[in-house]
N, C-alpha and C positions, 0 to 999 in steps of 0.2 A: 725335314720334319713337315714343312708346309706341303711338300709333294705327297707325303703319306696321308695327310688330312684331306687334301684335294681328291686323292684316289678313293678314300673312304666315302667322301661326300658324293662323288660321282656314282659309286656303287650303290649307295643308299637311294639316290634319286632314280637310278636305273631299276632297282628292285621295286620301288614304289610304282614306277611307270608300268612295269611288267605285271604287277598285281592289278593295277587299274585296267589294263588291256584284257587280262584274264577274266576279271569281273564283268567287263563289258560283253565279252564273247559268251560267257555263261548266261548272262541276263537276257541276251537277245536270242539265244538258241531256241526257246519255245516258239518264237515267232516264225522261225525258219522251218519248222517241222509240224507234223500233225500235233495239235494240242491234245495230249492225252491226260492232262491233269484233271483234277476234280473240280475244275472251274465250272461254276453253275451260273455265271453271269451272262444271261442270254443277250442283252444289248451289246455288251463288249464283244462277245463271240460273233454276233451278226455283223457288227461294224468291221471286225477283222476279216471276216469272210468277204465282205463287200470290197474292202480296201486291197485285199490280196487276190481277189478274183478266184476264190476257192469254194468248193462245196462245204456246206455246214451240215454235219450229222447231229441232229437234235435227238439225243438218246433219253427216253423216258424209262427209268430203271427202278424196279421195286427192289431196292438195294438189300434190304435185310429180310425179305420174305418171299421173293420170287426166284425159284431155282434157275429158270431160264435166264433171268436177268443176271444172276451171279455168274452163270456159265458164259454169257456174252461178255461181261466185264472182264473175267479172268482169261478167257480163251482168245479174245480179240483186243479189247481196249487197253488191257494192261500189258500187252506184248510190245517189246521194243520194235519188232518188225512193223507194227502198225504205225509207229511214230516216225518211220523213215519216209520223209517227204519226197525222196527220189522215187519211191515206189507208189505211195498213196498220197495224193494231194487233197486230203480232207482235213477239215477242222472238226473238232468234237466238242460238244457242249453236253455234259451229263446233267440230267435233271433227276435228282434222287428223290424217291418217295419212300421215306422210312416209316416204319411202324414203331420202332423202339428208340430212335435217337431224336434228340431235340434239334430243332432248326429255327432260324430266325423267322419272325413273321413275314418279313419281306421275301425271303426265299420261298416260303410256303405259298404266299400269294402269287408270286411269279410262276412257280411250277404249276399250280392249279389253273391259273389263267391260260398258260400255254397248253396244258392238257385239254382244256375246254376248246380253245381255238383250233387245235389240230385233231379234235375228236378222238383222243386216245382212249381205247376201250380195253386194252390188254397190255401186259408188261412181259417182256420189254417191247417197246415200239421205238423204232428209229425212223424219224422223219428226215428225208433227204431234201435239203433246201439248196436252190441255186444261189450263186453269189448275191443275187439281188433279192433273195428272201422268198422266192416262190417255191412252193412244194412241188417236187418233181416225182416223188414216190416215197414209199415206206417199206420197211421190212422189220422182222423180229429176229429172234435167235436163229442163226444159220449154223448147223454143225459143220465142222471142218476147219475151224480156226480162221486166222487172218486172211489167208488166200481165198477161201470160200466166201467169206463175208465181203471182201473187197470186190470179188467177181460179181456178187449180187448187186453191190452198189454201182459198179461200172455198167451192168446190164440195165439198171434203172436209168442211168445217164444216157446210154445209147438209145433206149426207147424214147426218152424225152427229146433227144436231138432229132430222131426220125420223125416224131410227131410234129416238131417245129417246122421241118422241111416240107411237110405235106400241105 
């Protein structure tokens, strides 16, 4: 009888440990790949880019009124391929500019200040920032999905590196 109780106790502890490990893996996964969430916290995104030495794509999106913004979001940012960090080593911070949805005053202030700082004049605008926060280029909607968009970002990075070497 004591042996059966010990066996059940060990099983229960083992199950709990497995669930704990699974939860840890699931919670850290976004840090290991491109962040394609709707995270709009710029300071957190900038710190993560700096700490992981990755590019930060600061996406200014007219979420509910700009057709090109919707296409960029659906054809690129929402694709699982874009989140694959083995192919694309970018972090994404989406800054939504809604016309019909309520947002917190803090989010509105942050987005407007960033749009002013980066002189955003059209939507979508994706500002490519180096890990240390320097703007190295910008782009808008690129037809052709994830591969075309990533190629355009990589071309910006290549031009930036060439410019630094001169």
